[in-house]
N, C-alpha and C positions, 0 to 999 in steps of 0.2 A: 583625486579620487582614494589614495592611501588614508587620508586622515578618518575618512567615512568608516573605509573597510575596518580600521583600528576599531574605530567605535563599535562596531558592529560586534568583533572579536572580544570586546572586554566585558566581563563576567558583570550581573546585574546585582542590585541590592534582592535579598532574599524578601519577598513580599508575604505577609499574611492574610492569604486569600481564600475563604471559602469554596466559591464558583472559581473552576479554571480558566471561564472567560474573564473575570474581573480581571486578571492579570494582564491583558492585552489594554487594559484601561488607563495603567500606569504611564507616565509619561517617557521613563525610560525604554520601554517595552515600544511605545509607540514612534520615539527614535528609529529603534531597530526595525521595526516592521516598514517603514519608511525606507530605509538605507536598504532591507533586502529586497522591495520591492521594486526601487529603481535600479538596482544591480543586476535583477532578472529580465528586466525590460532592457536593459542595455547589451548585455550576451546576447538576450534573444535576437535582437535587431539587427547587433554589431559583432557579433562573438567570435562570427566564421567570416574572414574575408570572401572567400569562395562565393558566400551566398548572397554577397551584393549585387544588386542589378550593375551591368555594365555601365547603364546613363549614369550613374550615381558616383561619380570619381570620388566627389568632396567624402559621400558616405563610406567610400573603400578604405580612404585615408583616417576616417575614426575608426575600423574596423581593427586596421592593422595595427594603430596603437593601441586598440584595446588589446589586443590579442598579445600584443610584445610585454605589455607594461601592467596590465589590471587583470586582465581576465582570469588568470591562473591564481592572482592573491585574492580574488572574490570568490573564486572554488575554494580556497583553504579557507578562507573566513566563514563561508557557509557550512562546511564540515568542520569546524569548530564549532559552531554554532549549535550544530546538530549532536555534538558532545555533550554539551552541558547537563543533560539529564544522567548520562554514566558516571557525572563526578558529582552526584547529588544535588545539581542545582534546577533550578527554575527554567523552562521553555515557555512562551507563551504560544498558542496554535496558530496565529499569522504567521509569528516569522518563522515557526516549523514548515509551513507549508510553502511560503517562498523558498525556504532553506531548499526542501525536498523539489521543488518546482525548480531550482537553479542546477541539481543533480541529474533531471530530465533533460534539461536544455542541452548540459555540456557531454552527454552520454555519447552523443554524434561526434562529438569533435575531437580528434584523436590527441592534440595536444592538452588539451582537457582532462580528456580519459586518465592520461598518465597521471593526473594530479588526484582523481578518486581511486584507481586501480589498488594500492597498498591499503585501502579503507576499506574496500567492498563488501568483506565478509562479518566485520562489525558492523556498519550502515546496512546492511540487509539485515541480519540476525538477530542486532540489537536494537537499531533506530526504526527502522521500517517494519519489520514484523510485528513491535507491540503495538503500533500504531491499528492493525489491522483485528488485534486480539479482542474478545469481551471484558470490558473494562469494569470497574467498581459502576462507573457513569450510565453506562449502558446497560446493566443490571438493575439499576435502581430505575431507568426509564422502562425497561421490558415490563416492571411490574407494576408501575403507576402510570405509564402513558404507551401502551404498545402499538396505539397507530401512529405515534411520533416516532418510537424506534424504528418502526418501517420506514419513515420518511428520511430520517437522519442516515440508516445505513445503506439506503440503496438508490435513493431519490436524489443523485449526485448532483442534478441541475440545482437544485435547491440549496445547495452549500459547498459551490467549487474551491472554497477557500479552508473545508476540511484537511486536515492533514492526512487520514483515512484515504481520503479521495485520492489525494497527491502522491501518498505512499502506492498506492494501486495503480495509478498513472505511470509511475517510474520503475514499477517492476513489468509492467505491460512495455514499456521503453526497453528497457533492457533487454527484454526478449528478444524483441527484433532484432538487436542492433548487435548485443554483446551476450547473447544466452550461454555460449560454452563456458566463459568465465564468469558468468554471476549467475543467472538462474537456475543451470542445471546443480551446480553444487550447493543452491541453496535449498533447491526442492531434495535434495538428497538428504542434508541437514534436518527438513522440515519429515521426512519420511521415517528417520531414525531417532529424532527427538522427539518427535511430537506423534504421528500418526500410527508407528507402531508402538511405541506405551500407552497410548490413549486405547488401544485396540485390545491389548492385553491386560490393562488394570482392572481389578476385579470389580464388577458393579457395586455401586454403593460406597467404593473407597475413597477416602481423603485423595490420594494420588489421581483419581478418574478425575474428581470434582476440579481440580487443579489444573489438570490438562485437558478439561473440556473447554477453558476459556480459551489455551491456548490451540486447541484445534478449531475454533470459528476462524483463529487469525489463518491458521493453515488452509482452511476451505476457501478463504476470500484472497489468498495469496495464489492458489490454482485457476480461481474463478478469472484474475486477472492476466495469467498468461496462457491461457486455453487455447487460444488463437495458433500458437508457436507449436505448444504441443501435438495440437491436432495436426497441422502443416507438413508435418516431417512424420514418414512411418517408423523409424527407430523411435520418435518420443512417443508417437500414438498409441504403442501396443505399451508401452510401460503406463501410461497415463492413463488407459482403460484398464489396467489392472488395478490401479489406487482407486478408480471410481468405482469398480466392484469389490474390494475389499475394504476401503475405509470412508466411501461417502454413501453407497444406495444401503447399505445396513444402518445408516444415522438415520435413516427417514423412522427406525423405530427407538430413535435415542431417548432415553430418559431424560435426558437436558432439551426442553424447547428451541433454547438458542443455537444448540448445535443442529437439531432437526430443521429449523429455517434455513440457516447457511448451509445445509446440504439439498435442500430442496432449492434454493437460490441457484446452486452450482449447477445443479443437475437441468434445470430449465435454461440455464445459459449454453450447456455444453447441446443438450437438445434441439435450441434455437439455429445451432451454428451448421444444422445439416450433416451430421457427420455419420455416415452410414453405418461405420463399426459400430459404433455406438449404438444407434438405433435397433440393428441387427440382434446385438447380444445385451442390451441393456436396457434398451428402450420399453419394453413389455412389461419386464419387474417394477421398472421405476413409476413410469403409469402408473401401475398399479399399487404401489406403494402411496404415489400421491392421491390418488381418489379416496385412499383410507385416510388422508389427512384432511379432506375437506369437513370433517365431522372432528378437527383435533381442538380441544380446548385451548391453545392459546393463538389468540388473534394473528401474530406476527407468521406463524407457520401457517395459517390458511391464507392469508394474504399473498405471502412469496411462494405458494405452488406454481410449477411451473405450466405453461400452456403449451402441452405437447402437440 
């Protein structure tokens, strides 16, 4: 398996492509995609000997060998792949999906988690988060085909291999199992570096425009980890404050895409049946969403929450 992982880690030729999806059609990236998919399937099925059924001793031996000789190397190779854009290199979307999928799989396994831990801050802040932000491609789609924008952003069943979907799933998984060392520092970073600067930036300023795209990513991140934040009282108090100060006001945002993401997040929180939210923000959120029924942007109207 080591030769395959070496191939996966090896930098690819830089291709001149106009459409990011065209990168996945190149033979090098097709090869990496299959190696990445096989690696994820192996780790998912055999990555933890404790999860192997007792009536499958042959499978347990495979799992033990994989854990002893290959799983950590496969995890390291996936981390190297995800770091490629930080070095100014290309990364195809299918390979990014499987690499993030691998991160989600190994979060639960203590031995493999040690491989990820030194890279967690970089992984969340510089790799996962950008996939959640409003991109140039999103901006083009928002203007040219807003219905398709809605489908791509929030109908995850339509595009299960989109890196945005996998990034969101990874955040959700980390919030379930490793919140103290991952999600809480990550949310603190988002509050200090995105939410507060956006809130205080002058309306109409270039800074506010730039931060608006990151604001979409921050709201998407909150939606991914909302279940964990609601489930514990110490987290819920802070989360409610964030919703009041940084989400509900965006129902009146000058940026349609920020408004749409705020509507989506509030809808997700409302559907969770969280009584504190209903009592303190439910009425104001509902009133704001009713007003958005006449919004000029189709995605805002389409993503209004059903309270």
